[in-house]
C-alpha positions in Angstrom: 79.8 -11.3 -11.9 77.4 -14.0 -13.0 74.1 -14.6 -11.3 72.8 -18.4 -12.4 69.5 -19.3 -11.7 69.1 -22.6 -9.4 67.4 -25.4 -10.9 63.4 -25.0 -10.1 62.1 -28.1 -8.8 59.5 -28.7 -6.7 59.4 -27.0 -2.8 60.3 -27.9 0.6 62.7 -31.1 -0.5 61.7 -33.7 2.0 58.8 -32.5 3.7 56.3 -34.0 1.2 53.1 -36.1 2.4 54.6 -39.5 3.2 58.2 -38.6 2.9 60.7 -39.7 5.6 60.8 -36.3 6.9 57.3 -36.1 7.4 57.3 -39.5 9.1 60.4 -38.2 11.1 58.3 -35.0 12.3 55.3 -37.6 12.8 57.5 -39.4 15.3 58.3 -36.6 17.1 55.0 -35.5 17.3 54.3 -39.2 18.7 56.7 -38.7 21.4 54.8 -36.2 22.6 51.7 -38.5 23.1 54.0 -40.7 24.8 53.6 -43.4 22.1 49.9 -43.1 21.0 49.3 -43.9 17.6 48.9 -40.6 15.3 46.2 -40.6 12.1 48.1 -40.8 8.7 49.3 -37.7 7.6 48.9 -38.6 3.9 47.0 -35.6 2.5 43.7 -37.2 1.0 43.0 -37.6 -2.5 39.8 -35.5 -3.1 36.9 -37.2 -5.3 36.9 -36.4 -9.2 35.9 -32.7 -10.4 35.1 -31.7 -13.7 37.1 -29.4 -15.8 36.5 -28.3 -19.3 34.1 -31.7 -19.4 36.7 -34.1 -18.4 36.7 -35.5 -14.8 39.7 -35.1 -12.9 41.4 -35.8 -9.3 42.9 -33.5 -7.4 46.1 -35.1 -5.3 49.4 -34.9 -3.9 51.3 -37.0 -6.1 55.2 -36.9 -6.1 56.9 -34.5 -7.9 58.4 -35.1 -11.4 61.9 -35.3 -11.5 63.5 -32.7 -12.7 64.7 -33.7 -16.1 61.1 -34.7 -16.9 58.8 -32.1 -15.7 55.8 -32.9 -17.6 53.3 -34.9 -15.8 52.1 -37.6 -17.1 48.3 -37.5 -18.4 46.5 -40.7 -19.3 45.1 -41.2 -22.4 41.6 -42.1 -21.0 39.6 -42.1 -18.2 40.4 -39.5 -15.2 43.4 -37.8 -15.0 45.6 -36.9 -11.9 46.2 -33.4 -11.1 49.4 -33.4 -8.9 49.1 -30.5 -6.8 52.8 -30.3 -6.4 53.6 -26.2 -6.7 56.2 -24.9 -4.8 59.7 -23.4 -4.7 63.1 -24.0 -5.6 64.7 -27.1 -3.7 65.4 -30.4 -4.8 62.6 -32.9 -4.7 59.6 -34.7 -2.7 56.0 -32.8 -2.8 54.9 -29.4 -2.8 52.0 -27.4 -1.8 48.8 -27.4 -3.8 48.3 -24.9 -6.3 45.2 -23.1 -7.7 45.9 -23.2 -11.5 44.8 -21.0 -13.8 42.7 -22.9 -16.2 42.5 -22.5 -19.9 39.4 -24.0 -21.4 35.6 -24.0 -21.9 33.9 -23.4 -18.4 32.7 -26.6 -17.2 28.9 -27.5 -16.9 27.2 -27.0 -13.6 26.1 -30.0 -11.6 23.8 -30.9 -8.7 26.7 -32.6 -7.1 27.0 -31.6 -3.4 30.1 -29.6 -1.9 31.0 -32.8 0.0 31.5 -34.8 -3.0 32.9 -32.1 -5.2 35.5 -29.7 -3.8 36.0 -26.5 -5.7 39.5 -26.3 -6.6 40.1 -25.1 -9.5 37.9 -21.9 -10.7 34.7 -23.7 -11.8 33.7 -27.1 -9.8 31.6 -26.7 -7.3 27.8 -26.8 -5.8 25.5 -25.3 -8.4 23.9 -22.8 -6.2 27.3 -21.4 -6.0 26.6 -19.8 -9.3 23.4 -18.0 -8.6 25.0 -14.3 -9.4 27.5 -15.5 -12.5 29.3 -18.3 -14.2 32.9 -18.8 -13.0 35.3 -16.5 -15.3 37.6 -18.8 -17.6 40.0 -17.0 -19.7 40.6 -19.1 -23.1 43.8 -17.6 -23.9 46.7 -14.8 -23.0 47.9 -16.0 -19.6 49.6 -12.5 -19.8 48.6 -9.1 -20.5 49.4 -8.5 -24.5 49.3 -5.3 -25.9 50.1 -5.9 -29.7 51.4 -2.0 -30.3 53.8 -2.3 -27.3 57.2 -4.0 -27.9 57.5 -7.0 -25.4 59.8 -7.7 -22.5 63.0 -9.6 -23.1 62.9 -13.1 -22.1 63.9 -12.6 -18.4 64.9 -16.5 -18.3 67.9 -15.5 -20.1 68.1 -11.8 -19.4 71.5 -10.1 -19.7 71.9 -6.3 -18.3 74.5 -4.1 -17.7 73.1 -1.9 -15.0 74.1 1.2 -13.9 76.1 -0.2 -10.8 79.3 -2.2 -10.6 79.6 -5.5 -12.0 77.9 -7.1 -15.1 74.9 -9.0 -14.1 73.9 -12.4 -15.9 71.0 -14.4 -15.6 70.6 -17.8 -17.1 68.1 -20.6 -16.5 65.8 -23.0 -17.7 62.1 -21.6 -17.4 61.0 -24.0 -15.3 58.8 -22.7 -12.8 58.0 -24.2 -9.7 54.5 -23.5 -9.0 53.4 -24.9 -12.5 54.8 -28.6 -11.3 52.1 -31.2 -12.1 49.3 -29.3 -13.3 49.5 -29.9 -17.0 46.6 -31.7 -18.7 43.8 -29.6 -17.7 43.5 -27.3 -20.6 46.3 -25.2 -19.4 49.9 -24.9 -21.1 52.8 -24.2 -19.1 53.9 -20.8 -19.5 57.8 -21.6 -19.4 57.4 -24.4 -22.2 55.0 -22.4 -24.4 57.4 -19.5 -24.4 54.6 -17.2 -23.5 56.5 -16.3 -20.5 59.0 -14.3 -22.9 56.1 -12.4 -23.9 55.0 -11.2 -20.5 54.4 -7.6 -21.4 55.0 -5.5 -18.0 54.7 -2.3 -20.1 51.3 -3.4 -21.1 50.5 -4.1 -17.4 52.1 -0.6 -16.3 49.8 1.4 -18.4 46.6 -0.3 -16.7 48.1 1.2 -13.4 47.3 5.1 -13.3 49.4 5.9 -9.9 52.4 4.5 -11.5 53.0 7.4 -14.0 53.8 10.1 -11.9 56.8 12.0 -10.6 57.9 12.4 -7.0 60.9 14.8 -6.1 61.6 15.4 -9.5 61.9 11.7 -10.6 59.7 9.0 -12.2 57.6 7.1 -9.1 59.4 3.6 -8.6 57.2 2.1 -6.1 58.7 -0.7 -4.3 56.4 -0.7 -1.2 53.9 -3.5 -2.4 54.0 -5.7 0.9 52.5 -2.8 2.4 49.6 -2.0 0.0 49.6 -2.0 -3.9 48.3 0.1 -6.6 45.2 -0.2 -8.4 44.5 -0.8 -12.1 42.3 1.3 -13.8 39.5 -1.3 -14.0 39.2 -1.3 -10.6 38.6 2.3 -10.5 35.8 2.1 -12.9 34.1 -0.9 -11.3 33.9 1.6 -7.9 33.1 4.4 -9.8 30.4 2.9 -11.9 28.7 1.4 -9.1 28.2 4.8 -7.2 27.5 6.4 -10.1 24.7 4.0 -11.5 23.8 1.2 -9.3 24.7 2.6 -6.1 21.7 1.1 -3.2 21.9 -1.1 -0.1 21.6 -4.9 -0.6 19.0 -7.4 0.0 15.3 -6.9 1.3 14.4 -4.6 -1.4 12.2 -4.7 -4.5 13.5 -1.9 -6.6 16.1 -2.4 -9.8 19.0 -0.4 -7.9 18.8 -2.6 -5.0 18.9 -5.9 -7.0 21.8 -4.5 -9.3 23.8 -3.9 -6.3 22.7 -7.5 -4.6 23.6 -9.1 -7.5 27.3 -7.3 -7.5 27.8 -8.0 -4.0 27.3 -11.7 -4.5 29.0 -12.1 -7.5 31.9 -10.6 -5.7 31.5 -13.3 -3.1 31.5 -16.2 -6.0 34.7 -14.7 -7.3 36.3 -14.7 -3.9 35.4 -18.8 -4.0 37.0 -18.9 -7.3 40.2 -17.2 -6.2 40.7 -19.3 -3.0 39.5 -22.6 -4.6 36.6 -22.8 -2.0 33.6 -25.3 -2.3 31.0 -23.0 -1.8 30.2 -19.3 -1.8 28.6 -19.4 1.5 32.1 -20.1 3.1 33.0 -16.6 2.0 32.6 -13.8 4.6 33.4 -10.1 3.8 35.3 -8.1 6.6 37.1 -5.4 6.4 40.3 -7.1 6.0 42.7 -9.8 7.6 42.9 -8.1 10.6 39.3 -8.2 11.3 38.9 -11.8 9.8 41.2 -13.1 12.4 39.7 -11.0 15.4 36.7 -12.8 14.1 37.7 -16.1 14.1 39.6 -15.8 17.6 36.1 -14.0 19.3 33.8 -16.5 17.6 35.5 -19.8 17.2 38.2 -19.3 19.9 35.6 -18.2 22.8 33.6 -21.2 21.9 36.4 -23.8 21.9 39.3 -22.6 24.1 39.8 -23.1 27.6 42.0 -22.5 30.6 45.3 -24.7 30.1 44.5 -24.9 26.2 47.1 -24.0 23.7 47.3 -21.8 21.0 50.3 -22.2 18.5 51.6 -19.0 16.9 55.2 -18.7 14.7 57.7 -15.9 15.3 56.9 -14.9 11.7 53.6 -13.2 12.7 52.4 -10.1 11.9 51.0 -8.2 14.9 47.7 -8.7 13.5 48.1 -12.8 14.0 49.4 -12.2 17.6 47.8 -10.0 19.7 43.9 -11.3 19.0 45.6 -14.5 20.3 46.8 -12.8 23.1 43.3 -11.1 23.9 41.9 -14.5 23.8 44.5 -16.3 25.9 44.1 -13.3 28.7 40.2 -13.7 28.9 40.2 -17.7 28.7 43.4 -18.5 30.3 44.8 -20.1 27.4 48.7 -20.4 26.7 50.3 -19.1 23.7 53.3 -21.4 22.2 55.4 -20.0 19.5 57.3 -21.7 16.7 61.0 -20.5 16.5 62.7 -19.5 13.5 66.3 -20.2 12.1 68.9 -17.6 11.2 67.8 -17.6 7.7 64.0 -16.8 8.6 62.8 -20.1 8.1 60.3 -22.2 10.7 62.0 -25.1 12.7 59.6 -27.8 12.1 60.9 -30.2 14.3 60.2 -27.1 16.8 56.7 -27.1 15.5 56.2 -30.7 15.6 57.3 -30.8 19.5 55.2 -28.2 20.5 52.1 -29.8 19.1 50.1 -31.7 22.2 46.6 -32.7 22.7 46.1 -29.2 24.3 46.8 -27.5 21.0 43.4 -26.1 20.0 44.0 -23.4 17.5 47.4 -23.0 15.0 47.4 -19.6 13.6 50.5 -19.3 10.8 51.3 -16.8 8.2 51.6 -18.2 4.8 54.1 -15.6 3.7 56.0 -13.7 5.9 55.4 -9.9 5.5 58.9 -8.7 7.0 61.1 -11.7 5.4 59.1 -12.8 2.6 59.5 -16.4 4.0 56.9 -18.8 2.6 56.1 -21.4 5.2 55.1 -25.0 4.1 51.5 -24.8 5.1 50.9 -28.3 3.3 53.1 -30.0 5.9 51.8 -27.7 8.8 47.7 -28.3 8.3 48.1 -32.0 8.5 50.3 -32.2 11.5 48.1 -29.9 12.9 44.9 -31.9 12.2 46.5 -34.8 13.5 46.3 -33.4 17.3 43.1 -32.3 16.7 43.9 -28.5 16.1 41.9 -26.3 13.7 44.4 -24.2 11.3 44.1 -20.4 10.3 46.2 -19.2 7.4 47.0 -15.8 7.3 47.0 -15.3 3.6 47.5 -11.7 3.3 51.1 -11.8 1.7 50.7 -14.7 -0.4 47.4 -14.1 -2.6 49.4 -11.3 -4.7 52.1 -13.8 -5.2 51.0 -17.8 -5.2 48.2 -19.4 -6.8 45.8 -20.5 -3.7 43.5 -23.8 -3.5 41.9 -23.7 0.2 40.2 -27.0 -0.5 43.3 -28.8 -1.4 45.5 -27.1 1.4 42.5 -28.6 3.4 42.6 -25.0 5.7 40.0 -24.8 8.4 40.0 -20.6 8.1 42.1 -18.7 5.3 42.3 -14.6 5.6 43.3 -12.2 3.0 42.7 -8.2 2.5 41.7 -6.7 -1.1 44.4 -3.8 -0.9 47.3 -6.7 -1.1 46.0 -7.9 -4.3 45.5 -4.5 -6.1 42.2 -3.9 -5.0 40.3 -1.2 -2.7 41.5 -0.8 1.0 38.6 -1.4 3.8 37.6 -4.9 2.6 38.7 -8.3 2.8 37.4 -11.7 3.6 37.6 -14.8 5.7 37.3 -18.5 4.5 35.8 -20.6 6.6 34.6 -24.3 6.5 30.9 -24.5 6.2 30.8 -26.5 9.3 32.9 -24.5 11.5 31.1 -21.4 10.4 27.7 -23.0 11.0 28.5 -23.8 14.7 30.5 -20.2 15.6 28.5 -17.7 17.0 28.2 -14.0 15.8 30.6 -11.6 16.9 28.9 -8.2 15.8 25.4 -7.6 15.9 23.0 -5.6 13.7 21.2 -5.2 10.8 21.5 -7.8 7.9 22.5 -10.7 10.1 19.0 -11.1 11.5 16.2 -13.4 10.2 13.6 -12.3 13.2 13.9 -10.4 16.4 11.9 -9.7 19.7 13.2 -8.2 22.9 13.1 -11.6 24.1 15.1 -13.4 21.5 17.1 -13.4 17.9 17.1 -15.4 15.5 20.4 -15.2 13.3 20.8 -15.8 9.5 22.9 -18.7 8.8 26.4 -18.1 7.5 27.9 -16.2 6.0 25.5 -13.3 6.6 25.5 -13.8 10.5 29.3 -12.3 10.4 28.2 -9.7 8.2 26.2 -6.9 10.8 25.2 -3.7 9.2 25.9 -2.1 5.9 29.0 -3.6 4.1 31.5 -2.0 1.8 29.6 -3.1 -1.4 31.8 -0.7 -3.3 34.6 -2.3 -2.0 33.6 -5.7 -2.8 32.7 -4.8 -6.2 36.5 -3.3 -6.3 37.6 -6.6 -5.0 35.9 -8.7 -7.6 37.1 -6.6 -10.2 40.7 -7.0 -9.0 40.4 -10.8 -9.0 39.2 -10.6 -12.7 42.2 -8.5 -13.5 44.4 -11.4 -11.8 43.0 -13.9 -13.4 43.3 -12.1 -17.0 46.8 -11.3 -16.4 47.5 -15.1 -15.5 48.6 -15.8 -11.7 51.1 -18.4 -12.9 52.4 -16.3 -15.5 52.8 -13.2 -13.2 54.3 -15.3 -10.2 57.0 -16.5 -12.6 57.7 -13.2 -13.6 58.0 -12.0 -9.7 60.1 -14.8 -9.2 63.0 -14.2 -11.7 62.5 -10.5 -10.7 63.3 -11.5 -7.1 66.2 -13.3 -8.0 67.5 -10.9 -9.9 67.0 -8.3 -7.2 68.4 -10.4 -4.3 71.7 -10.7 -6.3 72.0 -7.2 -7.7 71.6 -6.1 -3.8 74.7 -8.2 -2.8 76.6 -5.8 -4.9 75.9 -3.1 -2.5 78.8 -2.7 -0.4 78.0 -3.4 3.8 74.3 -4.5 2.8 73.2 -7.5 5.0 70.0 -9.0 3.9 67.5 -9.7 6.6 65.5 -13.0 5.9 67.4 -15.3 3.1 64.8 -18.3 3.5 65.4 -20.7 0.5 61.4 -20.3 -0.2 60.7 -16.6 -0.4 58.1 -14.4 -2.2 58.8 -11.0 -3.1 60.4 -9.1 0.1 63.9 -7.9 0.2 64.5 -6.7 3.5 67.9 -5.4 4.4 70.1 -3.0 6.8 73.3 -1.3 6.1 75.4 -1.0 9.2 76.1 2.5 10.5 73.3 4.2 8.1 70.0 4.6 10.0 67.4 2.6 8.3 65.1 6.2 8.2 68.1 7.8 6.3 68.0 5.0 3.8 64.6 5.2 2.8 64.5 9.0 2.9 67.4 8.9 0.4 65.7 6.6 -1.9 62.6 8.9 -1.7 64.6 11.6 -3.1 65.0 9.7 -6.0 61.5 8.8 -6.5 61.8 5.4 -4.9 59.4 4.0 -2.5 60.2 1.8 0.1 59.3 1.1 3.9 61.6 1.7 6.7 60.3 0.2 9.9 59.2 -2.8 12.1 56.4 -3.7 9.3 54.3 -4.8 12.3 56.5 -7.7 12.8 58.9 -7.0 15.7 59.5 -10.7 17.1 60.9 -11.6 13.8 63.1 -8.8 13.3 64.1 -9.1 16.8 65.5 -12.7 16.2 67.9 -11.1 13.9 68.9 -8.1 16.6 66.8 -5.4 14.9 63.7 -3.5 15.6 63.6 -2.3 12.3 64.9 -2.7 8.4 64.3 -1.5 5.2 62.1 -3.2 3.0 61.8 -2.9 -0.8 58.7 -5.5 -1.8 57.8 -6.1 -5.7 54.9 -6.5 -7.8 54.4 -7.8 -11.1 54.4 -4.2 -12.3 58.0 -3.6 -11.1 60.9 -3.9 -13.9 64.1 -4.6 -14.2 65.1 -1.1 -14.9 63.7 -0.2 -11.4 65.6 -3.0 -9.7 68.9 -1.4 -11.4 67.5 2.1 -10.3 67.3 0.8 -6.8 70.5 -0.6 -6.4 72.3 2.2 -8.2 70.6 4.9 -5.7 72.1 2.5 -2.8 75.7 3.0 -4.1 75.3 6.5 -3.8 74.2 6.5 -0.6 76.3 9.0 1.1 78.8 7.0 4.1 80.5 8.7 6.8 
């Protein structure tokens, strides 16, 4: 059996800004408005930004033809950065990407954030840099260790695994998320050949937890969608904080408090860069994705949602993106509407358009499904929602480990994620919110740090983000999150995403050799999730069988019961990949499934 990779071009064919399909969706929305005109759905071209001393324009240009992947770069003047990332389909535009920029850090400017959005790790308000300049990695998009043999070029990998049928992967290394971002001091790793030097063994040495034995076997950790392991750099950063710099932040004159405050606020700046936000003041630290969604529901939601208003969710959502909105609807008399999925686990965009009405106040959607791996076209969802006056919250818990993110280019109103999904500590995460939205939102929790003045008659709150950060925060967690972002930048987000994508394709085809295995979630655009069932064998029995061989996977409902039940299931087995996993580990998983006792 031979596995051939599909041609990789830009994503979501036919759903690009200005395409005929977008016009069709717009017309469907228009029907709801009884013929009323809608605003243009073309994504705006943002003002110029400066990168490595050069002016650029962030735009959503049509993707280049597959036969000509290199973006045209003018020889002088500003350069257009087409933000066409995406996933393998045939044509049209793609979601904006957040490229890892290689080159000198841009000089700070005094341009206001409203004039210069920060979409590329460095541009933005000059006051964002109070606690440290943006990090730029001038070379080594991949982690390299000269004393370790490099991984074979996975784009032409040929293996004979320890299960039936020879598997062969052949394709051009032309990766969807790198489309159209040349000319920013960043060389496409596929074109340069650097992806063939992705040193997965060197990366693995950075993660102590991977080097242990479980039930007499080397650990194969395939439960990354639940939580990821931590590189030594994160362990060292948090340990050093407690061992040397431990102090509460702000409002103290002593040296340790000054150190702690600088570490905490530099973590905020790193998150700004990681998400491509315009200002560090748009970043709120919370315990994670769940608390961030609850904050938006309880603060923004209670102020703006009333009886008869509608909250639009999708069938793919994690429970954390369902229950807070249910509570809000119960308290306010609002109505929840749900966008259905098809039998591949993809959103039915026509239904999304149909469900949008003038009553829609909030659209809350996962970027990547934790149960199915489906990648939602949020770059299409956001402008459609904005056209009816709704705000959009994007749950990025599962996208941030796998996809470059740029909230400024996406024009997301809110974006949430958790550190433990991106190789950082547990119990810490962040909310991005557009500044004008955060400024008008009331506090959710009260206590220390979020106040400016208190009397028994009146309390004056600090401005955002502090007014949402009541009490002593997880300072060490923020330090660890900042270290995790540093690590991802150092490895190179485009390069690790490319490696994961090839690993996912290989694993998808390898699992198809297991007799009777039924994949759950077969969307054309997926991240590193491989949910399945084996009819006649309980999912718990499968997971326990794998655990006996040192292979860690999750079996359960994955806090996504509505998505599971679309396929007639309450639970599945869910192997999920990270960039420290290997082709050999996939072979071991598939071989173990072939050995599964059957009755």
